[in-house]
N, C-alpha and C positions, 0 to 999 in steps of 0.2 A: 389695774385694775379693774375689774368690773366692780359695779359700787350699786347697788338698789340704793337709790333717797326715796325715803316714803317720806312725803313733805304737802302740806297742806296748803300752805301759804307761798302762793306763784311766782315772789316777786322773790322771793327770799330762796326757793326752791331753782331759779334763774339764776341768781348771782352762785349759787353753790356751784351749778350742774356747769356753768362757767366753767367757774376757780379752777373746777376739780377735773375740765376737760385739758384748762391750759396748765396743768401739774401734769400731764401725760395720761388721765385716768378717760376710763370710760362709761358714764354716768346714765342709766334707766332714772324712770320719773313716774312715780303713783303719787298720787294728789288726796284719794281718802285709804281709809283701812282695807276695805275687803282685796280692792285694787291691791294693793299694794303686799297681802299674804298671799293672793292668786300668784302673783310676780316671782315672789320667794319662793311658795312652795314648787313653781313650773321648772324653775330657769336654775342655774348655778352661777351662783357670786360672791366673792374675793368678802365683799366686808357690806352689810345690810348698816345704814344710819334711817336712825324709823325717832319720828315725831312721837313725842307722846301723849299731847291733846289732838287728833285726831278726828274729821267727820266717820259717821258709817262703823270704824270701829277702831278701839283706840289700840294703841301701841303695843301699849303692856299685853294686850290680850296677844297682837299675833303675836310678838316673843313667844308667851310661853306655848301655843301652840307648835310653834317651830322648833321648840325644846320638846314638846310631848310627842315631835314625831324624828326625834333626836337627828336633829338638822342640826348641826352644828358651827353652822356659819355665823361670822361670829358680827354682833349687834352694836351700834352705838347709839346707846338713847340722848335726842333732844329733848331737853324741855324747859319750859319759864320755869318750874320750879323744884326750888336749888333747894329749898332746906333736905338736913342726915336723912329725918325721913324719908322723904320723898329719893333719895336717891340711892337708900338702901331701899325701898320698895324696889326700883327697876334692877337692880343689879339683883335680887330676890327672884326678882321672873323671867331670870335666864337674861338681861345685858351683859355685854362683856367690859361696857363703861359706859358714862355719862357724864354729858356736857353742857352746861346751864346756860340760855339762851338770858344775856344778847354775848356775841360769844367772838374771837379771835379766828378767821379762815386758817391762819398760819398753825395754829393746835390743833386746828379739829382734822388736818392733813396729817399734823404729825399722832396724832393718834388713835385716825386710820390709817395709816404706815405700820403705826406700830401694831393693833391687832393684827391687820396682814401676814406683819411676820409673824408670829406666833403661832400662823394656823399652816403656811404655806410656805417652805424653803426655799422656790422659783421666788416668790418675792421678797423673801429673805434677802437674797441676791443684790450687791448693791451694780455688781458687774459681771458681765458673759464673754469667753471668750473659744473662739471654733478655728481652726485655721488658721490661725493668724490676726484673724482678725477678733477685732475686741470693741467691746463698746460699756460703758459708763456712765448708770441710771441718773449718777448725780449732776457732772458735771454737764452730763448731755455730748460726751469726748467720746467719736469710730475711727477710726484708726486700723489701718491690715500694715501689716507687716511696717509699722510705727508711721509712716504715712496716715495722716490725719484726711478723715472722708469728710466732706460736708455736708448731711444731711438735712431736708427739711423737716416741720414737726410728726405731718403724718407718716414722711418716711423713718423714720427716725421710733413712732413705736410701733411700725410695719415689723421693722429688725429686732425691734428686741420680744417681740412674742415670737418670731422664728426664734430666734436666738434662745427662748426661755423653751421653747422645744424641740432647739434643736435634735437633729435625729428623730426625729418624726417625724411622721405629714401632717402637715396643716392645709384642712381643705376649704376651701374658697366660704361655706358655710360659718366654720371656726373664725374667718378673716372680717367677714361684714359684719358677724354681731362685736367682734373684742376690740377690733380696728377700726371700723366703719361707725357700728352703734347700729348696721340694719338686723332686719329676725326675718331676712328674705327676702331674693337675688331678685333684685328691680331692672334685669336683664343688665345690667349696664359694666361698660369693660372699663369700672375702675378701679379694680386690682391689679387689672391686665398691665394697663396705665404705670400702677405705680409699682408694680412690678420687674420691667421692662427701665425704667428710672436706678430705684434700687440698684438692679443688675447693672446695670453700668457703668452704676459706682462704684460698687463691689466687688466688680469681678471682671469690669476694665482693662486688658493689659496683663492677665495672670494667666497661666497655665494651665492652673489647679482651679475651677468654677465650685463654688459653698457654695450660690443657690441653683435650685435644682427644684425642675418641673417634674412633680410626676403623672404621667400621662393615666388622665380620669380619674385624680384623686386630690390634688393636689399640688403642694408646695413644701420644701423640704430645705432646710438648712445645713449641711455635711459637710465633713472634709472628704 
């Protein structure tokens, strides 16, 4: 998933970003309300995690503005305000879920994943299969024709994104933003290196390659 975290507590944000990354997600961060609203308005995210009390602009104001613009991105509100009236106010402002601080990361992750499943059929899927190649997101297992393929975490994330978009051209920009969390091409060959390694692991020894380079456009997984 591609997640936007709007949280002014840098220590808490750093912990969450690392934990979400280890869980296989890409997380962008804004440390104040104005920046967070600008990012939420200009980029596509699967889920927003919004602290309620923020500098420059409060979290509920962000959510209300997004909903007024008919932005339906799921929002998980984080807040130290945990009374019933506080939760009701947050949900009525347009939040989809409300989690009171302090919280356990496992609970936050579960709530985020539920919100993503509600809004995206691709995110709801826990496994993908293309031409005998299968990927299970829960067990982190990849196989082709029954043979286990061992992937590094970044290679798994790359393959997962390609398989979620099987049959579609995936551009370098899409990969940089969704797999590497870059917002521009820094003239790096990181994609080429990882694609070469991935192709060697999933296609080597097979007569029908699944990973294709679409010249001048990007890459595609297809039979």
